[in-house]
C-alpha positions in Angstrom: 0.0 0.0 0.0 1.4 3.4 -0.9 2.1 5.7 2.0 1.5 9.2 0.7 1.6 12.4 2.8 0.8 15.9 1.7 2.5 18.5 4.0 1.1 21.9 4.6 2.5 25.2 3.3 1.3 25.0 -0.3 -0.1 28.4 -1.3 -0.7 27.6 -5.0 -4.2 27.1 -6.5 -5.2 23.5 -6.8 -7.7 22.7 -9.5 -8.6 19.5 -11.4 -5.7 17.7 -9.7 -3.1 20.1 -11.0 -0.9 22.8 -9.6 -0.9 26.3 -11.0 2.2 28.0 -9.9 2.3 31.8 -9.8 5.6 32.2 -8.0 9.1 32.7 -9.2 11.4 29.8 -10.0 13.4 28.4 -7.0 17.1 27.6 -7.6 18.9 24.9 -5.6 22.5 24.3 -4.4 23.7 21.3 -2.5 26.7 19.8 -0.7 27.4 16.5 1.1 29.9 14.9 3.4 30.3 11.2 4.5 32.6 9.8 7.1 33.1 6.2 8.5 32.9 7.5 12.0 35.2 6.7 14.9 34.1 3.1 15.6 33.7 1.5 12.1 36.5 0.3 9.9 34.6 1.0 6.7 31.9 3.3 5.4 28.7 1.6 4.3 26.9 4.9 3.6 26.5 6.2 0.1 25.1 9.4 -1.5 24.5 11.0 -4.8 22.9 14.1 -6.1 22.3 16.1 -9.3 21.3 19.8 -8.8 20.6 19.9 -12.6 18.0 17.2 -12.3 16.8 18.0 -8.8 17.6 14.6 -7.4 19.3 13.9 -4.0 19.8 10.5 -2.4 21.4 9.1 0.8 21.6 5.4 1.7 22.9 3.5 4.7 23.9 -0.1 3.9 23.8 -3.2 6.1 25.0 -6.7 5.8 28.1 -8.9 6.6 31.5 -8.3 5.0 31.3 -5.7 2.3 27.6 -6.4 1.6 26.4 -3.2 3.1 28.7 -1.1 1.0 27.5 -2.9 -2.1 23.8 -2.5 -1.2 24.0 1.2 -0.6 26.1 1.8 -3.7 23.7 -0.1 -5.9 20.7 1.7 -4.5 22.3 5.2 -5.1 23.5 4.2 -8.6 20.2 2.8 -9.7 18.1 5.7 -8.2 20.4 8.3 -9.7 20.5 6.6 -13.1 16.7 6.4 -13.4 15.9 9.8 -11.9 18.4 11.7 -14.0 17.2 10.2 -17.3 13.5 11.0 -17.0 12.1 12.0 -20.4 9.7 14.8 -19.7 7.6 12.9 -17.1 4.7 14.7 -15.5 4.9 12.7 -12.3 8.2 13.1 -10.5 6.8 11.3 -7.4 5.8 8.3 -9.5 9.2 8.3 -11.1 10.9 8.4 -7.7 8.8 5.5 -6.5 9.7 3.4 -9.5 13.3 4.2 -9.0 13.2 3.0 -5.4 11.4 -0.2 -6.6 14.1 -0.7 -9.3 16.9 -0.2 -6.7 15.2 -2.7 -4.4 15.0 -5.3 -7.2 18.6 -4.8 -8.2 19.9 -5.4 -4.7 17.6 -8.3 -4.0 18.5 -10.0 -7.3 22.2 -9.6 -6.7 21.9 -11.1 -3.3 19.9 -14.0 -4.8 22.7 -14.7 -7.3 25.5 -14.4 -4.7 24.9 -16.2 -1.4 27.8 -14.3 0.2 25.6 -11.2 -0.1 22.5 -12.9 1.3 20.6 -10.6 3.6 22.2 -7.4 2.5 20.1 -4.3 2.4 20.1 -0.5 2.7 18.0 2.3 4.0 17.2 5.2 1.6 16.1 8.8 1.9 15.6 10.8 -1.3 14.5 14.3 -2.3 13.2 15.2 -5.7 12.5 18.8 -6.5 10.8 20.7 -9.4 10.7 24.5 -8.8 8.6 24.9 -5.6 7.3 21.4 -5.6 9.3 18.8 -3.6 8.9 15.1 -2.7 10.8 13.2 0.0 10.8 9.4 0.0 12.2 7.1 2.6 12.7 3.4 3.4 14.2 2.6 6.8 15.6 5.1 9.3 17.7 7.5 7.3 15.9 10.8 7.7 14.8 13.9 5.8 14.3 17.3 7.4 13.3 20.8 6.4 14.6 23.9 8.1 12.2 26.9 7.5 12.5 30.3 9.2 15.0 28.8 11.6 12.7 25.9 12.7 13.6 22.3 12.0 10.9 19.8 11.0 11.5 16.0 10.5 9.6 15.2 7.3 10.2 11.4 7.1 9.0 8.8 9.6 11.5 6.1 10.7 10.7 2.6 9.7 12.0 1.2 13.0 10.7 -1.0 15.8 11.0 1.8 18.4 9.2 4.3 16.2 6.3 1.8 15.8 6.2 1.4 19.5 6.2 5.2 20.1 3.3 5.7 17.6 1.4 2.9 19.3 1.9 4.6 22.7 4.0 1.7 24.0 7.2 3.7 24.4 8.2 7.3 25.0 10.8 9.2 23.0 13.2 9.2 25.9 12.7 5.4 26.4 13.4 4.9 22.7 16.8 6.7 23.0 17.9 4.1 25.6 16.2 1.0 24.1 18.5 -1.9 23.1 16.1 -2.3 20.1 16.7 1.2 18.7 18.8 -0.2 15.8 16.1 -2.6 14.6 14.6 -1.3 11.3 11.3 -2.7 9.9 11.8 -1.8 6.3 14.9 -1.8 4.0 15.7 -2.0 0.3 16.9 -5.4 -0.9 15.7 -7.6 2.0 12.5 -8.7 0.1 11.4 -8.8 -3.5 9.1 -5.8 -3.2 9.2 -2.7 -1.0 7.1 0.4 -0.6 8.6 3.8 0.2 6.8 6.5 2.1 6.2 9.6 0.0 5.9 13.1 1.4 4.8 15.9 -0.9 5.7 19.4 0.3 6.6 22.8 -1.0 9.9 24.7 -1.1 10.4 28.4 -0.5 13.5 30.5 -0.9 15.6 30.2 2.2 14.5 26.6 3.0 17.2 24.0 3.8 16.7 20.3 3.3 18.8 17.8 5.2 19.1 14.1 4.2 21.2 12.0 6.6 22.0 8.5 7.8 21.2 7.5 11.4 24.9 7.9 12.2 24.1 11.6 12.5 20.7 11.5 14.3 21.8 8.9 16.8 24.6 11.3 18.0 22.9 14.7 17.6 19.5 15.7 18.8 17.1 17.7 16.6 17.7 20.9 18.6 21.4 20.6 18.1 21.0 19.9 14.4 18.6 22.9 14.1 21.1 25.2 15.8 23.9 24.1 13.4 21.8 24.5 10.3 20.9 28.0 11.3 24.5 29.1 10.9 25.2 31.4 8.0 27.8 29.2 6.4 28.6 27.7 3.0 26.8 24.3 2.6 30.1 22.4 2.5 30.9 23.9 5.9 27.5 23.0 7.3 27.9 19.4 6.2 31.4 19.2 7.6 30.4 20.7 11.0 27.4 18.3 11.3 29.6 15.3 10.7 32.4 16.6 12.9 29.9 17.1 15.8 28.5 13.6 15.4 32.1 12.2 15.6 32.8 14.3 18.7 29.6 13.0 20.3 30.8 9.4 19.8 30.9 8.6 16.1 29.5 5.1 16.7 28.4 4.6 13.1 29.0 5.9 9.6 27.8 9.5 9.2 26.4 11.1 6.1 24.9 14.6 5.7 23.5 16.0 2.5 22.2 19.6 2.6 20.1 21.3 -0.1 19.4 25.0 -0.1 16.4 26.6 -1.9 17.2 30.0 -3.2 15.5 32.7 -5.3 
C-alpha cells in the first residue's frame, strides 16, 4: 500500500488535480559529506545528487563483510540513473517510487545470485524537486528534514521498531533513545522482493534548507542541536562538515552522512 503524505504550506491554487504556480522559480544548491565515524572500519553509507536534475539520495547499507557497501552503492547508482534520465515525465513522485522499486529489485536480485551477499540491504532517503514542488521518499531510518524560518521539522517517519512502539503509545521518545532495540529497522531495500517507500509531498520556499542524513548523524545529535547548526550562515560544505564533525565528537559510533540542499531565489 502506498504511503502518501501531503504536508502543509502550499499556497498555490489546486484545480482539477493540477498545480498552477504563480511564484518565481526556485534555484537549488547542495553539498554532502560522508565519514566512516570513529568506531567503524569502513563506510557503508553512500550518497549521490544532481542539482541539474533535482535529485538527492542518501543510503545506509547493512550486511556482513562488504555487503552493506554494495547494497548502498547499488541503490544510489540505480536511483540516480533512473531519476536523471526522466524523459519529460509529468509525475516526479511516481518516477521516484519506480526508481526506489528498481533499486530494491537490483539489490535483491544480486543477493539471490551471490549467497555471500545474502541478507544485504540498505535504507534510503531521497529528495526530488521541481521548482517549488518537492517530494521526499524514505525506506528505513535514514531521515529527511526541512529547516524553514529557523525551525527544523522532521519530514520522514522512521521505519523502526521503536518508532512503531512510540506511535502505538507503548514507548516514550526518551525510552526509545535508551532502548536496546533502537537499531532494529522494519523496512529496508533489498531484503525482500518488493518494497514500498513512504512519499511526502511538500513545498519549497527560498531560504529553506533540506537535510538528508543517515542515522549515524541523528543517533549522536538531537534535533535541537541539528537545528542550531543548520541556522549558521555558512557555505553548505561547511554546514555538512560541521554536522559530521559534531557527530564524531559525540561518539561517532556509526557511519555518518549529511547532504544539505538549499532553496534560493
